[in-house]
C-alpha positions as CSV (number, residue, x, y, z in Angstrom):
1,M,19.8,-57.3,2.1
2,K,19.8,-60.8,3.3
3,C,16.8,-62.3,5.1
4,P,17.8,-62.6,8.8
5,R,16.4,-66.2,8.8
6,C,17.5,-67.9,5.6
7,S,19.8,-65.3,3.8
8,L,17.7,-64.9,0.6
9,I,17.1,-61.3,-0.6
10,V,14.5,-59.2,1.3
11,T,14.2,-55.5,1.0
12,D,11.7,-52.7,1.3
13,R,11.0,-53.5,-2.4
14,V,10.7,-57.3,-1.8
15,P,9.2,-57.3,1.7
16,E,8.6,-61.1,1.8
17,C,11.3,-63.7,1.6
18,K,10.6,-66.3,-1.1
19,G,12.5,-68.9,0.8
20,C,11.1,-68.9,4.3
21,G,8.1,-66.5,4.1
22,F,9.7,-64.0,6.5
23,K,8.1,-60.6,6.3
24,I,9.5,-57.3,7.5
25,D,6.1,-56.6,9.0
26,D,6.6,-59.7,11.3
27,L,9.3,-57.7,13.2
28,D,7.1,-54.6,13.4
29,K,4.5,-56.7,15.3
30,K,7.2,-58.0,17.8
31,I,9.2,-54.8,18.3
32,K,6.9,-52.1,19.5
33,K,9.2,-49.1,19.8
34,I,11.8,-47.8,17.4
35,P,14.7,-46.3,19.4
36,K,15.4,-42.7,18.6
37,R,18.5,-42.4,16.5
38,A,21.2,-40.1,17.9
39,G,23.7,-39.7,15.0
40,F,26.2,-42.3,13.8
41,A,27.1,-43.8,17.2
42,N,24.0,-44.8,19.2
43,D,25.0,-46.1,22.7
44,F,21.7,-47.2,24.2
45,A,23.6,-49.5,26.6
46,K,25.6,-46.6,28.0
47,V,29.0,-48.4,27.8
48,L,31.1,-45.9,25.9
49,K,32.8,-42.9,27.6
50,D,31.8,-39.6,26.2
51,E,35.2,-39.1,24.5
52,E,35.1,-42.6,22.9
53,K,31.6,-42.0,21.5
54,T,32.6,-38.5,20.2
55,N,35.7,-39.9,18.5
56,I,33.7,-42.7,16.8
57,E,31.0,-40.2,15.9
58,H,33.4,-37.8,14.2
59,Y,35.1,-40.6,12.3
60,L,31.8,-41.9,10.9
61,A,30.6,-38.4,10.1
62,K,33.9,-37.8,8.1
63,L,33.4,-41.2,6.3
64,Y,29.9,-40.1,5.3
65,E,31.1,-36.7,4.2
66,D,34.0,-38.1,2.1
67,Y,32.3,-41.2,0.6
68,G,28.6,-40.8,1.0
69,V,28.4,-44.1,2.9
70,E,26.2,-43.9,6.1
71,F,27.9,-46.1,8.7
72,V,25.9,-46.4,12.0
73,L,26.6,-48.2,15.3
74,A,24.0,-49.3,17.7
75,L,24.8,-50.7,21.2
76,C,21.9,-52.0,23.2
77,K,21.4,-54.0,26.3
78,T,19.1,-56.6,24.6
79,T,17.3,-57.2,21.3
80,K,14.5,-59.2,22.9
81,P,11.9,-60.3,21.8
82,V,13.8,-60.9,18.6
83,K,17.2,-62.3,17.6
84,P,20.1,-59.8,17.1
85,S,20.3,-60.7,13.4
86,E,16.6,-59.8,13.0
87,Y,17.0,-56.6,15.1
88,V,19.9,-55.2,13.1
89,F,18.0,-55.9,9.9
90,W,14.8,-54.2,11.3
91,L,16.7,-51.2,12.8
92,F,18.7,-50.7,9.6
93,N,15.4,-50.5,7.6
94,K,13.5,-48.4,10.2
95,W,16.3,-45.8,10.4
96,Q,16.6,-45.9,6.6
97,I,20.4,-46.2,6.8
98,G,21.9,-45.1,3.5
99,G,18.7,-43.5,2.3
100,D,16.7,-44.9,-0.6
101,M,19.7,-46.6,-2.1
102,H,20.6,-48.3,1.2
103,A,24.2,-47.0,0.8
104,G,25.0,-47.8,4.4
105,I,26.2,-50.3,6.9
106,M,25.2,-50.9,10.5
107,I,27.0,-52.7,13.3
108,L,24.9,-53.8,16.3
109,L,26.3,-54.9,19.6
110,A,23.7,-56.7,21.8
111,L,25.2,-57.1,25.3
112,S,22.8,-59.5,26.9
113,E,22.9,-61.8,23.9
114,R,26.7,-61.4,23.6
115,R,26.3,-60.9,19.9
116,I,27.7,-58.5,17.3
117,E,25.9,-58.3,14.0
118,S,26.3,-56.3,10.8
119,E,23.9,-55.3,8.1
120,V,25.2,-54.1,4.7
121,G,22.8,-52.1,2.5
122,Y,22.3,-53.5,-1.0
123,S,24.1,-50.6,-2.6
124,L,27.3,-51.6,-0.7
125,E,27.0,-55.3,-1.2
126,P,29.2,-55.2,-4.4
127,I,31.9,-53.4,-2.2
128,I,31.5,-55.1,1.2
129,T,30.2,-58.6,1.1
130,D,28.5,-60.3,4.0
131,V,31.5,-62.6,4.2
132,E,33.9,-59.7,4.4
133,S,31.8,-58.0,7.0
134,G,31.6,-61.2,9.1
135,E,35.3,-61.7,8.9
136,V,35.9,-58.2,10.3
137,L,33.5,-58.9,13.1
138,D,35.1,-62.4,13.8
139,E,38.8,-61.6,13.3
140,Y,39.1,-58.1,14.7
141,M,36.2,-57.2,16.9
142,L,35.4,-60.4,18.8
143,P,38.8,-60.9,20.3
144,L,38.6,-57.4,21.8
145,L,35.0,-57.8,22.9
146,K,35.9,-61.0,24.8
147,T,38.3,-58.9,26.9
148,D,35.6,-56.1,27.4
149,K,37.5,-53.6,25.2
150,I,34.3,-52.4,23.6
151,A,35.5,-49.0,22.3
152,D,38.6,-50.6,20.8
153,A,36.5,-53.3,19.1
154,L,34.2,-50.8,17.6
155,R,37.0,-48.5,16.5
156,I,39.0,-51.3,14.8
157,G,35.8,-52.8,13.2
158,V,34.8,-49.4,11.8
159,E,38.4,-48.7,10.6
160,K,38.6,-52.1,8.8
161,L,35.3,-51.8,7.1
162,A,36.0,-48.1,6.2
163,G,39.3,-49.3,4.7
164,I,37.3,-51.5,2.3
165,I,35.1,-48.5,1.3
166,K,38.2,-46.2,0.9
167,K,39.9,-48.8,-1.3
168,A,36.8,-49.2,-3.5
169,A,36.6,-45.4,-3.8
170,T,40.2,-45.2,-5.0
171,E,39.5,-47.9,-7.6
172,G,36.4,-46.0,-8.7
173,K,34.0,-48.7,-7.5
174,T,31.9,-46.3,-5.4
175,D,30.6,-44.3,-8.3
176,E,27.4,-46.4,-8.4
177,I,26.5,-45.5,-4.8
């Protein structure tokens, strides 16, 4: 995964960035409490209706069942005392999204910071690049978020990224996951 500060590679196997000296442990010192994960859709900000959350949860569970890719959403009021880019990186690792092979993706919506971030596990990086993930956030999700259509933004973002995974599976590119 990319260092949340300088974008060089940092993982649980390479816990210190060679570019800027960032360490995963630095975030552990700043963030004291790991939120308890509640499935694939984690609405800590309480902004989704029950039906919206259930629909997204079922979609993500089916994606995991069909393709082995763990796709997780986290909605929070704030990521303070760290930046959203650091928080999504930290939470992805703490929740061990995608298991030992990091075959997963996480989207984080931080309401107070008005930020949406994604973290792509290193097993998926050949399938979904950071650029592609960022384009989905910018082109499809941000316009809906600007009009407070949070559930629609999450749904379309998940569907677009899932479409990339599904296309890779039909081309046989997900065999390595």
